[in-house]
Each structure stands twice: as structure tokens, then as C-alpha cells.
N, C-alpha and C positions, 0 to 999 in steps of 0.2 A: 685407463679411461679414454673413451673415444671423443675426439674433438673435431670441429669442422675446419681446422687449419693445420697445416703441416708444422713440424717443429721448427723448420727454417723460417716460415712465415711468422710464427709466434715469437721467435727470437728477434726478427726484424721489427715487429710491433713493440716489443719491449724496449726498444731503443728510441721510439718516437714519443715526443711530448704529447701528441694528440691521442695516442692509443695505449701507452704503457699503463699498467694497472698495479695497484697494491705496492709491494716493496720495490718493484722495478721503477715505478713512477717516483717513489720516495728517493731512490738512488739517483734518478735524473735531477731532482731538485737540489740534492747535495752536490752533484757534479757541476751544475751551473751556478752554484752559490746562492740559491734562493730556497732554503728549506722552510717554506711557509708552513705554519702549524697544520697538522692533519685534521684539526677541528674545522678548518675552513672547507667548503665544498670543493669537489674536484674541479669543477669548471672554473672556479675563481683561481685555484692554484695553477691550472693549466694556462689560463690567460696571462697570469703574471709571469709564469716561467717562459712562455713563448716570447713576451716582450723583453725579458732579461737575456734570453739566448740569442735573439736576433737583432736587438736594438743596440744603439751606441751608448753604452753605459756611461753614466755621468752627465749625459745630456738631459735637458728638461723634457724633451719629447719621450725618451725612453723611461724616465722616472715617472712621468704622467701615466704612460701606458701600464707600467707595473702597478701603480696605485689603483688605477681604474680596474685592472684585472683582479687584484687582491679583494677589492670590496664589491665585485660584480654582483654578489648575491644580495646586497642590500641597497643597490641603486633602485630608484623609482622610475617606472616606465609608463609612457603614455602614448596614445595616438593623438596627433595634433593636426591642425590645418594651417598652412602658410598662405598669406595673402599678399600678392605683389602691389595691391593698392594701399596696403598698410605695411610697409616693408620692415618694421621693427617688431612685428606682433606675431605671436603663436597662439592659436585658439584651441581650447580644450575640445577633444572629441570623445575620448574614453580613457579610462585608467586600466592598466594591466597589473593587478596586485600581485605581490609576492606571496608565497605560501603563508597562510595564516593571517594575512592582512585583509582588512575590509576595503572594498572598492571605494574610490573617491568620486565625487561628483563635480570636481573642479580643482583648481590650484589653491594651495594654502600659503600662509605667510612664510612657512619654512622653505618654500620653493623660490623665494626671491633672494637675490644676491648669491646665486649658485652657478656653478659650472654645469652646463647641459651639453649633451651630444645629440645632434639632430641628424637623422638619416633621411634624405629626400632625393628626388630626381630633378636635376636642374633642367631648365628649358633647353639648353644647348644639347643635352643628351636625350631629350624626350622624343625628338623626331625619329631617331634611329632605334628607339626602344620598342620591343615587341610586347605591348601591354597584355597580350594573352597569357604571358608568363606569370602574371601577377597572382593568379589563383593556383598555379601548379608549381612554378619554379621561380618564386620571387627573388631568390638569391642571385639569379642570372641577369637581373635588371641592372642598369648602369647607375647604381645609387651613389650619391655624394655624401660624405660623412665628415662632419666638422664639429668642433667644440665652440659653444657660444657662452655668453654670460647673461643671466637674467637680472635686469635692473629695475623692474617694476611689475605690477602696478603698485602705487601707494607708497607711503612714507610714514614712519612712526605708527604703523598698525592700521592705516586706513586706505581704502582704495575706492575707485568708482567703476562699476561695471553693471550695466551700461552707464555712460556719463550721466551724472546727476543722481545716481543711486548709490548711496553710501554702503560700503562693505566693512564690517567690523571684524578685523582679523581675530581679535581676542575672543569673539563669539564663535570662531571656527567657521564663519561664512566663507564659502568657496568663491574664487574668481574664475571666470571663464576664459581668461587670456593672461598672458605674461608679455612683458616688454623686454626686448633684448638690447644689449649695448650696441651702438652703431659703429663703433670704431675697432679696428684691429689692434691687438696688443701682443706681447710675447706669450700670453697665456690663452687667448681665445681669439676667434674671428669676429669681425663686426658684421651685423645682420643688415642686409639690403636685398630683399627679395625682388626688387624691381629692376635691377641691373647687374652687370658683371657676371662672373663665373657662377655665382649662386642664384641668378635670376630664376624665378619660378613661373611656369606657364599657368595661366588661370584654368586651364583644362585638367590640370592634375596638381593638386595642392596638398595631398595626403603626405604625412611624414610620421616618422617614429622619433620620439624624444625620450632620452634617458637623463634623469636628474641625478648627477653623481653624488655619492655619499661623502665625497671629500672636496676640499678646496685647499689651496696652498699659497704661500707667499715667501719671499726672501726679504725679511725685514732688515735690510742693511741700513746703516747710518746715512743720513742725508737731510737736506732741507725740507721744510714743510711750507707749502705755498697756499695762500688764500685764493678765493675765487677770481681775484683781480691779478693774480700772478705775483704778488709780493711775498717775500720770505717772511714767515711769522715765527720761525724757530727751527730747531733741528731735531729730527727723530733719532733717538739714541740707537735703537737696533742692536744687533749683534752681527759682527762681520762673519761671513761664511756660515750662515745658519739657514736651513731650509725648514720651514715651519709648515706642518701639515695639520689641518683641522679636519677631523673625521666625525661623522655622526656618532654620538655617544653609544647608540645601540650597536654600531658596527664593530666597536672595540670590545664588546662583551662576548666571551666565549659562548658557544651553545650550551644549553642547559645540561649539566653533568651530575650524575648521581654515583655514589660509591657502590651501591649494591641494591638489590631487590630484598629488603629486610624480611626475614621470616618466610621466604619463599613466595611473598605476595607480589604480584606484578605491579610495578609502580604506576602503570597506566590506569589502574583501577581506582587510584586515589589522588594522583597528581592532577593539578588543574590543567585545563585545555584552553588555549595553549599554555605551556608551562611558563613560570616566571622567566623573563629574559636574563641571559648572562649566566656565568658560572656560579653555581650555588649548591648548597646542601639542604635537603629538606629536613625539618625538625619532625622526624618520622615516629609518631606515636598514635595510638588509637587507630589502627588501620582499618578497623571494621566500619569507620565512619559514622559512629553514633554521636558521642559527645566528646570533644567538640566535633563540629562538622568537618568534612574534607576541606582542604585549603582553597580559599577563593583568591583568584589572581588579583594582586595589587591591593587587597583589603588589609591594610596594616592595622586596622582597628578590629578585625574579625577575631573569631575565637581560635583560628590556627588550624592545623599546624602551619608554621610560617617558613618561607624560604630564608636561609641564612646566606647572604650574598658574600661572594669572595671579592676581595679588593682587586679592582682592575687597573689601579694606578701604580702598583709596586710589585714587580716580580711576577706579573700575570700577563694577560693577553697583550696589554699595552707595551710593556717592556720587551716581551718576546718578539713582537712585530718590529719594534724599533731596532732590536739587535739583528733582525734579519734584513731590514731594508737599508740601514745606515751604510753598510759597506758598498752598496750599489751606487752611492753618490760619488761625485768627484772628490779626489783626495783633498782632505782638509775641510770638507763641508760637513757640518754636524746636523743631524736630523733631530728635530723636536716634533713630537706628535701630541696633539691636544684633543681631548674629548670635548665635543662641541654639541650643544643643543641649538640647532639653527633658528628656532623660534619657540619661545616658551608658550606662545598662544596656540600653537598647532595641537590638535587632539592626538 
């Protein structure tokens, strides 16, 4: 077979995380101790493997980068605007939906209390930036890339946008802005678009924001303080536990079928998009007369229905834990929890 690269070049590519394919890439994941299941997209596996191969294993930064990479395919992405006159705010510009997702017209309650990565050009770098590159080589611009925490708007399901106009999260009403936490922590940066290294120039406020599908904490034992700083008890916690909360949909394996029964292409009768997660279809009456072909999510319909596989035992959840746990510092135990970040979100 004729190829466009020499055997030497192909052998070289087969050793690179960014270029290896098929079995060669799988071998690299095993070599670096990160055999992420092949059901995850290649991009997600490559990002996680790159973080594991070049990061300081056991550190929080490396662990974050691995988790962010593994779930790259289910993060939510937006174009936003930053405002130095309102230094804690990010404003909605547009939504960049993942494959199969409907575009959003604003932020929803599931986007509050989340880790977000924002990519922007700081004022200190804007003067030296050639903005003509934006339309042709945007990757060559001096982007700043940091993780923040969304702390609002709203509490207990209600927000105001603009002020004085109630937004009912439970009705799925979108908000056109999010508020970020103002203080630095070991997990995220504090937002202050009006000063410091992340100050934004009013002439260029465009930014890319990724809402991560995971968040995490180390629930160690310790005192609990009230708003006045007085100790009101002790959080029990578990020593040396690293607890990861992941969007429930992110822990479901992609839809899997055992076969195309009777030689019938499953795409002719399976719902579009297919039910989320690993499942078997109750495959009967493939000509689609009575009952009708399966309707997505219609548990009261005539069927056939998806039979879901358990994701909490011996499946995607446990498989991922077994892969990621050895990457933590010695003696630290990984706990992974399926999380619905907001029941009110559509």
C-alpha cells in the first residue's frame, strides 16, 4: 500500500501522544499508566494522557488536567464577554453546542457553582498582539488561560437579569450572565477584570469559556464555621479522600448494541439521538408497525425500550475509578460520584 509518509516517519508518529493511532495509541496509554476506556473519544484520551505523561503526578494541578482531559467531550462551551467595569461578571454571547445538543440562549442553573476555564487576552498582552491573526491564526495570539468558579446569579433557584426581573430556574429561564468568585483559592483563581495580571482592556472583551463537567473536593475532617467565624461543629470527612463529582451523563458509556439483529441496520429503527449511556435495545418488530419504533425517553410509550446497564457497579464508573485512582498521591483514595448539577435544568 502506498502511503504519504516513510516507514521511519510513521514509526516516529506511532510514539507520539498527539499522532499515534489505534493499537499504537492504546499501547502508549498502557505505557504511561492511563488506559482510559476506548469508548471515550480520542481527543479526550489524548488530553488526559498528555497531562499524565508530562505533569507532576499526585499534584492537584496534574490531577485536574487529567480529569479535565478525560471529560473534554462533555464540557459545555460558550463565547462570553468580560467587562472591566463589572469585574466579577461574564456575559453570554453564544453557545457552542456539542454534537447532538440543542443550542442554548443563556446560562442555566446547572452552570452555577461550577469550575469554568476562561481563555482571554489580558490588557498587558493586548498592546503587543497582532489582532489581524484573530481571523486566520487565533492560536498564535497571547491568550491567558485560567480556571474560575461561578458563584451566581441567584440562590435557591431564582436570579435577576436584568435587576428587578425575576428568573425562575425551575422553568428553564436562561440568565445572560454569571458571577464569578472574587478570591483566589487552591482550586481556582479569583476574578477581577479591572486590575492585576488578568485586567481586560475595554477594546477587546471577547473570551472563550468552558464549563467543566467535573468538580472535586478533599472532604478532610475539620471545624465548621458560621458567617461570624465561630466554630459550630466538626465536619467528619474522610482522611486522604479525593472526591470527584462528575456530570451523570459524563459517566455513561456511549450507546452500545450487541449486533444488528436479522441483518437490519439499527439506524433504521433506533431513536435519534439514541438513548444516553450503555444499553441494550429490546429489539422486536423491526418493521416499525405495531408498536412504533422507540421514542427517546418515552418510558410510557409502546416501545421497544432501552434496557440500561448499571453504571454504578462494574461499569463505566468503576472502570474509570480503577484507571484514575493510581494517579493520585500514595495513600489517597479516589471517590467518584454521579452528579446532576441542577434538577431544574432542561
